[in-house]
N, C-alpha and C positions, 0 to 999 in steps of 0.2 A: 311691188311685192305691198298690194293694200296689209294695211295694220288692220282691217279686220281675217285679214287670211295669216296671222302669222301662228304660232304653235303659241298653245296657251292651256291651262287647264280650267281656263273661265269663261269657257262656250263662246270667245271670240278672240281675237287677237287684240293684246293688250299693247302699254306703252311699260311693261316690267321684264322680265328677264328673255323672254322670247323675242322681244326686239334689239335687245343687246345683244346676243344668241347672232341673231341676222346680221348686225353691223362686225361683227367678228367674223364670222362666212365671208360677207363682202371685202373686207381687209385682207382676207387668207385669197381672196379671187382675185387682188386687184383691180378689185371694182371704183369707182370714182363717183358716181351718182346712184343715189335709191330714190326712183320715183314712186310714190304712193298716191292712192284716190284720193278726194274733199275727204277733209277729217270733218265734215260740218255732220251737227246730226241727223239721225235718218226716221222718216216716218212711215206712210202705208205704202206699199211695197218696197222698202227697205234699199230704197236708192239714193245714194248719196250725193246725185245730182237732182234731186226733190227736196231739198231740205226747206225747213221753216224759218231756218234764218240765216242769213249770208253771212254772216260773222261769228256765230258760238262754233262749239264745240261738242265732238259726239263722247257725251261720258261714259257710252258703252264700252271706251277704249281705257278708263281709268284702270288700274292695276289693281287690286286689292291686296298684294303679298308688297306692294312697298306703301301702301297705307298702315300694313298690321306693322312694319318696321317703325313708323310714325308713332305706333302706340295708340293711331286711330281705329284698330281694327283688331279682331282677335280673330283666331283662325276658325272657332266656332261660327263664326258670324256668317261663314262661307262657304266652307268647307265641303257641308252636306248638300249643298246645291248640286241636283242634276241640272247640267244646263244644255244636252241635247243627246240626244240618241245614238248621233253620229257623229264620229269626233271631225270627220271630215265637212259639214255641214254646220253653219248658223243656224242657229234657231233663236229668232227673231222675238217669237213669240214669250219664250221663257225668257230672254232678256229685259223683255218690257216689264213681266210680270218680277222678278227676283233684282234686278241691276239695282233700284233706286232704294228700296229699303235696305238694303247694307249700304250703300252711300248715306245716307240718314242716319243709320247708327255713325259712320264715321261723323260725321255732322257733329253727331250728338256730345263727341267729345273733342271735337277741336276747340284751339285756344283762340279765343275770339279777339285778344289784345293783342294778340301777334302784331305787330307797325305793319310789317308785308300786307297783310290783310286789310288792315283798316286804308292803307293807300290805294289797294284795289278796288274797296267798295267805294270808298270816295270817288276815284275814277269815273266809276260809275260807265262802263263799255258794254256790262252785258245786263245793265236794269231793264231796255225792253224785253230782251230775250226771257229773263226772269218772268219779268209780270204776263207777258205773253203763257211760260210755262204754267205758271199759279191757275190762270185763267181757263188754261187746257185743262189741267186737274176739276176745277172748280165746276166744268162743263163736259166732263165724263168724256176727254179728249175729243170730244167735237170738232170739227173744222169752226173758225170762227166766225162763222158765217151765220151760223147755228146757234152762234149765245145771242143771248138778251142783250137789250139795252139798258144800258150806253154802254153797255162793255163793246158789243159789236161794233160801234163807232167808233172805239177806242178814246171815250170820255170816261175817263176812270176817274170817280170818286176818291177823294184825298185819304177817305177814311178807311178804303181798300186798302193804301198800303199802311196803314198800322195794324190793322186785321190781320194780315198777310206776314206783316215783316217776317216773320221764322222761316215760312215758304220760299218767300222771294228773294233771303239771304241765301236757304239751301239752293236754290238754283244759281245762284251765283258761287259757291262754293265748287261747285263742280267746275265750274269752267275756271278755277284760280287752281284747281287742285289739277285738271287738264292741261293749265301752260305750266304748271310748276313739274310737272314727270316729262313734259314734251320740250321744255327749254332742255332738261337732262340729259334726255335721251339723244337731242340734237347735238347739244354740245359733245357729249361723247362721240355720234357721229365726226363731226367738225374735226373735232381733234384726231381722228384716225383717217382724215382725208375724205371723207365721203360727204359729198352734200347732198342735200334732201331737197327734190322737187317736188311741188307740191302741186295740186291741181284744184282750179277755180271755174266751175259752173261760172257761164254766162246769166242763165237766171235763176231767179227762186221761184218757188211751190208757190203755187195760187193760197194754201192755206199758209201762210210765212207773215213771220213779225213786219215784213218790209210792204205786204200787200196789205196787213189789218190796219197798219198805225200811217205810213207814207206814202198808199196806192196815190194822194193826188200830186205829189211833189214825183213823183218815179214813174208811171205806167200810163198809157192810152186808154182813157173811160169815153165811157159813152155822154148821153146828158146827164144823166142819171145815176153818174156814178158808179157806174157796175164796167168790169173789164172791156172794153168794145171790140178786141181781139185779143189774140192767141198764140202762144208759140208756138213750131214744129217745123216740119223741113216738107218739102215734095216729096214724091214718088221718088228713091234713090236701090242703089244695089242691096241696100239692108230690107227695102220695104214698098213693094209695087201701088199700095195707096199711100205713099210717105208716112209720116209722123205727125199724129196731133197732141203732143205735149201736151198742153194746156197751160204751161206756165203762163205769168204775167209778160207784155211787152212792156218795153219802153219807150218812155216818150221822149226821144231825142233832143227834141226843140225846148222844150220844160229843162232837163238838164244840161243843154248849154249855155243856158241864161245863167245858171251856177257855178259854168266854166265844169261842169263834169264833177263837181267837187264830191261827192257821194260815190263814184267810182274809184274816183284818184285817193278817196282815203280807202275803201277797200283794198286796192293796190298796194298801197305804203302798208296799210296793216298786214299783211299776210307776209311781205318780207320782213317788217322788224318782230314778228312775234312766230312766225311758223317757218319759212320756207327760205331756204336757198336760191331756187331758179322757179318761177311758177311757169306751170302750162294751163293757157287759157282755153277755156274748151270752146268749140263750135265759134273761131275766131270772126270767122268769115260774116258772122250776122254785124259786124260792126263796122264793116264795108254796105253789104246788102244784109236785110234780115227778111224771115218769111214770116208774114201776119196771117193769120188765118180768123176771119170770124166767128167770135165768141158763140156762136149758136149753129155753127156749122156742121154737119156730119160728120165731114172729113177733112181730111189735110188738101185735098184735092181743090178745094173753094180758095187758098190763099191766095194771095201776093207778094211781091217782091217789095219791099220798101228799102228806099235808104238809110242809113247808121252814121256814126258819127264822122266816120273813117278816121283819117289820122290824125284829130284835131285832139281828140280824148287822149291820146298816147304822147303829145309834144313835150310832156315833164319826165317820160321814159325813156328818153334815144339811151341806147346802152345798157339799159336795165336787163339781168336774164330773165327773160321772157320767152315762153316757144309758144308759138300760135297753132292752136289744132286747125288745120286749111283742110279737112276730107270734107266729103262731099260732095256738093255742086261746086265745083271753085272753075271762074270767071276773069277774066283780066281786071276787073275791078280789085276783086281780092290779091292777085296776085301786085299789082300795081302798091296795096294798099300795105304788104310785105313786104317791097321793097322799100319804100318809103318810112317804116319802122324800122327796118334790119333786125326784125324776129326771124330767128328760122323756124320754117315750118317743117312737115311731116312727111314722112315716105315708108309705107305700110308695103312690105315685101309679098303679102299676100294678096296685093291687087295687082302685082305684075305679071300674070300669066293669060293674059285675053289675047295673047298671039301678035299685039301691034305690038312692033319694033320701035314704036316713038312713045310706048307707054314711059309717063314719068316715073312710076316706081320701079323700073327695071335698074338694078346696080349700076349699070356701066353709064345709065342716062343721065344719073346723080352728078353733074357736073359743076353744079355749085357746093361747097363745101357747108355752107351757112344751115344746115339743116340738120335734122334728126330722123336716124334709120331705124323701126322698127322690125320684128317680124310680123309682129300684130298688135292691136291695142287690147282692153279690156271688154271691146263689144264685138272684137272677132275671134271664132275659133282659134283654139289652140293650133302651133302651127300642127301637131301630129293628125289631131282630127281634120282640120284644111286636107292636108296630103291624103289621108286615108278618105275623105268623102267625094276626090274630083272619079267623077267617070271615066274612062275610056280614050276620049276624045280630048278631055281636060288633061287627062293625066300626062297624054303624049305629048298636048302642047308645051305641059309644065315642065316635062323632063327635056326637050330639047330647051328651051328658053335658059334651064337651070345647066344644063351642058355648059350649054355658049359662054353663059356669064362666068362658070367656074372656070375654063377655059382663059377667059379673056383676063381673070385677075389670079390665074395660075394660084387657083383654091382645089384641094384634093376633091373628087366627085366621087363620091362615096352612095352608093343609093343599094348595096345588099339588102340593108336590113334601116324598116324607119326610123329608127336609133340615129343610123349611119349618117341616111337624107337628113335628120333637124339637126345635126351636129354640121356637115357641110354647107347647110341654111346661116346657121349663124359664124360661121366660117366666113363666107360669102359677105354679109354683112359687114365683119369686124375688118374686111379689105378694102372697102366702098371708101367713097369720097366724104360719106357724111361726119362733121368733127363732133357728132355723139353719135352713140348706139345702143338702144335700150331696149332689152329682150325681158320679157316676161317669165316670170320662174316657171310659169308650166311650159315653157318650151326650150327654157334651160334645162329642164328634166324631162322632157320629151313625155308630157303626160296627155290624155286624149281627151275627147270631148266630155268626160266627166268631170275636167277641171274648170271648164267654162266657166269664167266668171260672169257675162252679162250678154242675152240674147235680146238686141235693140227692139222696139217696140212690143214686148213681149211683158205679164209679168206672171212671173212664176219663183215658186218655193227652190229652184235652182239658180234664180238670179241674185246674187252680189254675197252668196253665203257660202263659195268654197274656199276649205281651210288647209295649212299644211301642218305638217305633223314634224317632230324632232329628226323623224329618222329618214326625210327627205333631204337633209343637208348635208352629203358625204362631203369627204376629203378629194376625191375623183373628180368630180365637177368643179368645185373650188381650184384646184389644180389645172385643170384644163382650160378654164375661164383664164385663170394666169398669163398660160401659156399663149394662149391668141391674144393678150392685151401686151404683151411682150414683143410678138411674132410681130405683129400689126402697128406696134408704136401707140399703141392707145393709153 
């Protein structure tokens, strides 16, 4: 359940009452892990995997009602704002226009003599983010590559900090408030036996703090100091032409000289301030990564290069890390998983190609050290997946599904699509995977309209789907709790 998808009256899910109600619902359902998408700020395209700061927090999720309780807002400051024309969709354009002015009102009422705030500012964790955002506004939110010198080269005149002190403090205020609201929510969840599993994108955006200020230290550059190569993946099941993501690619030789300090700091920071468990996205790139020439026309022109392998993770033995090992997986990735000991992922929707050796078929999951999913945010919801199968695919699906249900003594119900979705989820609960994670769309048997993201596309449908309070009924919670107890989860 992404934070953005939670019910709220503020145009997007927040860290307020909708989040607390969801924790209560999870507890009633006997659940022990809540996985969220990255908490990073979003930019063009609205993807949390294309953020402009690797350690910043998405101020869109700050809850106004909690700020009102603190005396930082009046109800009239936000009650009349029309956040979206569709309660099932986030309108990021309206958020962009309306969220910041309300937060600025809260900042104007904030007590800056607060000792906790002063310590937060002195630590300076978000000074780079604040500087970047202040410059973003100064240059009408253009990418940093379009700023004038000396700002484009990250050579900031000292008087800039003096002249823009108020705005620099404001952007740090957004991070302070998010941290405060998030820690309260996480403490509430942990006290109810629920761990929060976060998601860490491997790459940052080309238009990011890191590429603006630390590119020489982090990324592969050409002789002119421009990005030499960019990230993506070759052709795969999601896209025949591959995906040209365009992110800067790490120069692992440079990072090795600092013993991967930037990455280690990033992981430690996430554990210390945000999550109990971290899923690292595109984990295969730590073994070998796909590098595409910056001037290439498609991902087909890329090549595989060596990553840092297990050397980066030597200080994280036994850490609660999940490796997103999807896509093109080879012996190198398998060896990396074995050496780190991190669980990989098993996706049920990938199990129906008719191959009896398919790694994603539940009966082929013989090592419990993995996480089983019906699908991820990049897949169709389970119902849509089943409904989209043609006659031949449907036959293969039903054959494999029935065989698996028989092996695990799971009821094989197919009279309705709701029955099938329930049986699929029960089948996953019965498999050997140590952890099973079900997207909320699949728990509720929602269709194609609820898909979170279609990879390699830019669309107003991506990253926008939301749930309503009425979606979370007692019967679904009781059913999940029954499965949890039946399969000793």
